[in-house]
N, C-alpha and C positions, 0 to 999 in steps of 0.2 A: 658450448660448441665453438670450435675454432674454424673460421672460414678464411682460406688463403687466396681466393681467386675472385676477381671481379666478374668472371664469366658464369659464376654459379648462380642458379636461380631455382625457385620452385616453379614447377609447371603444373597448374591446376586446370582441370577442364571438367566442369559439371554441366549436365544437361539431361534431357529425357533419355531413359533407357529404351532400347528397341524392343518392340513387341514381337511375339511369334505368330506366324501365319503359314498356312500350307503352301509349299512351292509347287504342288502338283496341280495339273489342270483338272477341272471338275469332270468326274466320270471315268477317268483313266483306270482307277482301281475299282472296277464295278463288282469284283468278286471278293477278293481278299486284300485288305489294305496292308501296306508294308509295316513292319515292326516300328519303324521310326515314327510313323503317324501316331501310334499308341503311346509314344513316349514324349509327346509334345505337351508341355505344360500349358495351363489356361491363362497364365499371366506372365508378364515380362520377367527376365532374369533379375532377381534381387534376392540375395541371401543375407538375412540379418546377421548371420554369424561372421560375415565378411565386410560389414559396413563401417566399423570403427576405423578411423583414419589415424595414421601414425603422427599425431600432432607434435611430438617431441622434436621433429625435424624442422618445423616451421619457425623461423626466427625473424627479427626485424631486419636482418641482412638479406632476406630473400623476398622475391616478389612473385605475384601470381600472374599467369599468362595462359591463354588458350592455345591448344594444338590445332593447327589448320586441318580441316576436313573431319575432325573427330567430334561428333555432337553428343557423345555420351561420357559418363563419369569414368575416368581411368584411375582415380585416386591421386595421391600425392607423388610427385616425382621431381628429380633434380638432374640437370644436365650441364655439362661444361667441360673444361680442360684442366688436367692436373699434370704436373711435371713428373718425369721418370726418375728424378733424383732430388735430394734436398739441397743440392748446390744452388745458391741464390742466382747464379748466372745461367742456370739450365734453361735452354730455349725449347727443347723437345718435350712435347706434351701429348698425352693420349686423351681422346674424347671419350666420355662416358655418359650413360643415362641410367640413373639410379632410381628404382621404385621401392620405397619402403613397403612392406607387406600390408595388404588390406585386412589381414587376419589378426584380430586382437590377441589370439593365442600363439602367435608366432614367437619363437624363441630368439635368443641372441645369436643369430647366424646371418651370413651373407652368402648368396650363391652367385657366382660369376658365370656369364655365358660368353663364349667365343666362337665366332665362325672362322673358317679356315682360309683356303685359297692355294698357296699363301698370298695374302694381300686383299682378302675379301672382308667386307664390313660386317660387324656383328649386329648392325642395325637391320640387316636383312633378316636375321633370325628374330629380332624384336618385332618386326612388322609382319612376318608371315608364319611364325612358329609358336612362340611361348610367352608373349607379353599380353597385357590387357587389350591391345589393339591387334586385330587380325585383318589384314588386307591382302587377300590372295590374288595371284595373277588371274586375269580374266574377269575380275569383278569390278563393279562400278565404284564402290566406296568401302571404307573400313567398317567392320562390325565389332561389337564387343565380344571378347574371347572368354567364355566361361571357364576355360581350362588354363588360364594364365597362371604361370608359376608364382606370381605375386600373391596368389591366394594362400600359398604355403610357406613362403620364405621371402626375405628381403633380396630383391633381384638387382644385379649390376651387369649391364651390357657394356662392353668395352671395345672400342675400335683400336686394334693393335696388330702388328708392331707399328712403329713410327713409319709414316708414309701411307697409311690406310685411312680412307674416309676423311673426317674432319680433323684428324690428328695433325700436329704441327711439327715441322723439323725435317731434317735430312736423315734417311736411314744410315746407320753406321754399324750394322751387325752382319755377320756371315754365318752364324750358327745358332742353335736353339739354347745353348747355355747362356749366350749373351742376351738373347731374347728374354729368357727367364729372369735374368738379373734386372733388365730394364723394367719388366713388368712388376717385379718385386718393389722397385723404387716407386712406381706409380701407386701400387696398392698401399704402400706405407703412407704416401701422401693422402690417399683416400681415408685410411684409418684415422689419421690425425684430423682431417677435415671434418669427418662425421662422428668422431669420437666413438668408434666401435672397437676399442682396444680389447683384446682377448676374446672377441667374438669368434665363433667357429666360422670357417670359410670352406665352402664347397666350390670346386672348379668344374665347369661343364662345357661341352662344346661338341662340334661335329666336323667330319671331313678332315682337312689338314690340321684342325685343332686336335686331332689324334697325336700330332707332334707337340703342339702348343701346350695342351693341358698337362700331360705327364712331365714335360720339362719345367713348366712353371711350378707345378706341385713339388718337383724335386728341388727346385730352387728355394721354395718355402721351407722344405724340410731341412735343407742345408743351413738355412739362416739360424735355425735352432732358437727361435724367438717367438713364443706363442702369444706374446702381447700384441704382435703385429701379424703373425703368419700362423694362426692356429688351424692348420689344415685338418679337416675332418673326413674328407672323402672326395672322390672325383667320379665323373660320368662322361663317357664319350660315345657318340652315336656315329655309325658308318665311318669309322676312323681309318685313316692310313697310319699304321703303327709299325710296319715292317718293311721288308724289301719289296719293291713294287713288282718285281718279276714273280715272286711267290704269291703276293697278295692279289695281283691283278691279271697278269698274263697267263699263268698256269691254269687258273680256274675259269677263265673266260669262256672257253668252248664248252665245258660241262654245264655251265650256267645256261648258255644258249640252247644246248641240247634239251635241258630240262624244260625250258619255256618255248620250245619249237612250235607247239600248238597255238601259241600267241603271236610268235614272230613270223612264221611262215616263210622261212628261207628255202630257196630251191635246193634240191638234193645234190645237184652238181657242185654248187658252191660249198655245201656242207662237207662233201667228200674231199674237196680241196683243203678245207680247214682241218679235217681230221688227219689228213696226210701231213700237213704242216705241223700240227700238234705233236705228232710222233717224231718228225724230223728234228724238232727243237728240243726233244727229250722231255717234253712236258707230260706225256702220257705215263711213261715209266716213273717219272718223278712223283706224280700224284699217287700212283699205285703203291709206291715204296714208302712214302713219308707221311701222307695224309691219313693218319690212323688215330684211333682212340682206344686205349692210351697210345701216345706216340712212341715210336722206336727211340731208345735212349740216345742222347747226344744231340748236338746241334745239327740241324739239317744243312747240307752244303748249299752254298749260294750259287745260283745259276748265273750265266753271263747276262749282262745287260742286253735286252733285245735290240737295242739300237746299235749294238756292235755287230749284229748279223748283217749280211749283205742286204742293202735296201730295207733294213728293219723288218725282215720277213718274219721274225719271231715276235713281233709286236702284235700278239693275238687280239688284244683289246681293240686296237684301232682297226685291224683288218676286219674283225667281225662287226664293229661299229659301222664301218663304211658299207658293208653288205646289207646291214639292217636298214640303213638310211635309203638304200635303193628300193627296198620293199615298203618302207614307211618313212617318207621324207620329213615327217615331224616327230620322229622317234626321240624320246627324251631319255637320255642315258641315266638320268637320276630317278626316273620312275617309268618303267617300261610299258605301261598300259596306255600311255598318252598317244593320241593320233591327231591328225590335222583338224583344225588350224592351230597354229601356235597362239597360245594366249598371251596377251600383252601384260607385262609386269611394270608396275609403277616404280620398281627399283631400277629399271633401265636395262640396257643390253650388256650381257657378259660374254656372249659368244655369238658366232655368226648365225646360229639357229634361232636366236631370239627375235621376236617381231616387235617393231615399234611403229605405231600408226602415225600418220602426219599430224603434227601439232602436239604430239605427246610430250609431257614434261616430267622428268624424273622428280619424284616427291622430295627427296632430300637435297635437290638442287634449287628448290624454290626459295626465294628470298624470305618470304614470310615464315617458312619452316626453319630456315637457318637462324632467323632472328628469335623465334620462339625457343629454339634449343640452345641459344647463346653460343652457336658455332661462329667461326669467323665468316662473316657474310662475304659472299663472292667465291668461296671455296668451290672448286670443281669436284663435287662429290661423285664418286663412282662406286658401284656395288663391288667391283673388284678392280683395284687400282692398276694403272699402267706403269707405276713406279716399281722398280726392282727393290723390294723391301729387304733383301739380303745382299744388296749391292755394295754396302759399306761406302756410301757416298757416290758411287758410280751408278747412276740410275738408268743407264742405257746398256751396260754390259751384262747380258743375261747369261753369259757363261759363268758369272758369279752367282751362285745360288746356295741355298741352305746346304751346308757341308755335314750336317749331323746325320748319324745313323738313325733309323727308326727307333723309337723308345722300346720296342719289343726286341731289338737287336743288341742294345748296349747296356742292358740292365736297369735303365731308368724306370720303365714301367713296373718291373719286378719290385724295385725298391719302394715305389709308391704303394703298390698293393700290400706289401709287408708292413709298411708304416701305418696305413689307414685301416687295413682289413675291411675296407669299405670302398671298393672300386667296382663300377658297373660299366659294362661295354654292351652296347646295343647295335642291332643291325636291321635295316629295312630289307625284307626279302625281295622287293621289287627294284632295288638299286643295282644297276649293272656296273656302274663305275667302281664301287667298292662292295663286292658281293659278300654275302654271309660266310660262305666257305673260305673265301680269301682271308677274311678277318680271323676265322677260326684257325686257319693254317698258320698265321703269324703267332697266334696264341700257343699253338702246339709246339712252337720252337722256343718257348719261354720256360724258365724254371723259377718258381716262387714258393716260398714257405716249404722248401725241401723236396718238392716233387715237380716233375716236368709235365706241362700241359694239362688239359682236361682229360679225365680218365674215361669219360663216356660222352658221346655226342649229345648235345642238348635235346631233351625230349619231353620234359615236364610241361604240361599245358600251362600257358600263361593266361591269366584271367583278368579282364578289365571289368569293373563293376557296371551293372545296369544302373541307369540314372535318368532322371527327367531331363529332357532337352528344352532349354529356355530360349534358344536363339537358333533359328534354322539357317542362319548364315554361318554358324560355327558348330558343326555336329561332331560327335565322337562315337565310334563303334563300341560295342560291349560284348561280353561273353568271352569265349576262347579266341584270343587275338594273336597267339604266337606260341613259342616254346621258350624254356629257360633252364638254366642250371646254375648251381653255386658250388664252388670248390675253393677252400682255403683263402677266403677273403675276396675272391673275385666272383661277381655275378655276370653271366653272359645271357642275353636274351635276344629274341627276334620279334619283329612285328610283321605279320604276314602281308598286310596291305600297305605298309609304308615303303616309301622310296628313300632317297638319300637324306632328305630333310625330315627325319622321323617325327618330331613333335608336330610338324605342320600337317602331315598325312594321317597320323594316328594320335591325336592329342590325348585321348583317354589312356592309352598305353604309357605315353610319356609322363602324364600326370601321376599315374601309379608308380612309375619309376622314381619320380621325385619324392613321393611319400616314403618309399623304401630307402632312398639315399639319405633322407633326413631322419630316418629312424621312427617314422610315424606308423609304418606298416611293416610286418615281418618280411614278406616276400611276395613274389608274383602268383603264388598259389592261393593267397588270401582272398576270400570271397566277401570280406567286409566292405561296407560302403566307402566311397571317398571320404576322407577325414573332414572335408569341408562341407559335407552334407549331413543333415540330421536324419534322413530316412534312407532306407535301402529299397531300391526299385527291383522288383522280381522279374520283370520282362513280360508279365502277363497283364499289364495295365494297372497294377496296384502298387502304391507306395506305402510301405509299412513304416511307422514311426515309433 
């Protein structure tokens, strides 16, 4: 194995695994105890099928170190900085945290996870969504995550582009093609460092990674070099992939109408919004073009809502402002949240976030930065205040990503046709990027010879019943959403998920990864999770 960086190290943390205990007060469920109580295991989370460690990665050039605040075994992992090109004078580097799979049956594959923003750190996904460590907002300490994607595949979380998190250097890009090429340079460095040549690579992410993932995948395809860029599939959750007017503004009012019994907006305000929806031509636009199958041809692009007087056609923000009057702690990423704001150890990313006196952002702690071999003293932010598309001008925010959405310029279509293994998911409780908005963008695409989806997704999505080993990290089971598959593209919803889908519905996301990796056929499968030896029926019995 070749190591090219002094910042590279193994991060090992072994300790006692957390036991399971009931979170409910005694006597509350005096008649019928809830289903989750009957799924609690009698012993801590330990699966012998997942205990073998990937010792091939440990060499005399790495060192062991503990992760602050994490008292349980997370397996073997590596963190540090790698350059975005093989130029020996390159100073721009991306930060990564790499977890070899804990599953001895894992194949030769690497799965990349990217958060969006633009400018937000992928370590937020690592800490709250899909890694061995789960530290949710409002909780005192991290817990072990039984639904970590490291159970299934070798996982790589990357802070990118340059300017994000612990990454080093001055941003010098203005579009996604340039971002894709810089990431390709980083990944080439990663492949050489860890000697994973010709390994399959899956690229996943959420939100603005709806831009990142397809463009990076397209860059991998363009390289035509499977020794370094052996792309096998992509998955994006709650993604921005198209024109924001179509994907956000047009569908905002119908979304609010659907959830009115939860949001409780007054009728006077709603009538004003309905009138504005019609005046902006959004009502007729939806009635004409949002169909399954879609009307042939590209859907015309509506004017930018900010071009209307006083941004009156910005329906998303207009409705958001009204909802905040009714529920001042409304979470645009998960609409069921009410006051108070839960504090997140990731810090503040908008004015609605709460930070108690004396709070310390986890990734800004010196001991954490030392453990991760980041540059100590870095002012780590969950979402940077640097303009990552500023091309060296970090203060001019008129300079922004100039790329069209990947569903607009053929990029996403090319990736679907190349991989025939593309999965797009949506949390139904996400208001920022709603399910129908994503579907509308898909209906404006043509791939493998046909435009759009031919029927609205309706097949029930099944997540396996399973024993719960850790009451700090639970996952629902049974019918959890709907899905469809057409011509190499799978689209699915998670009914109870918000924007950060793997964090809200980890069982659904875990099944999605099994499908992406080819371990399970589709979302209708009722077989157990592939990392469990028994199938739980939901009636208190585990069959082996």
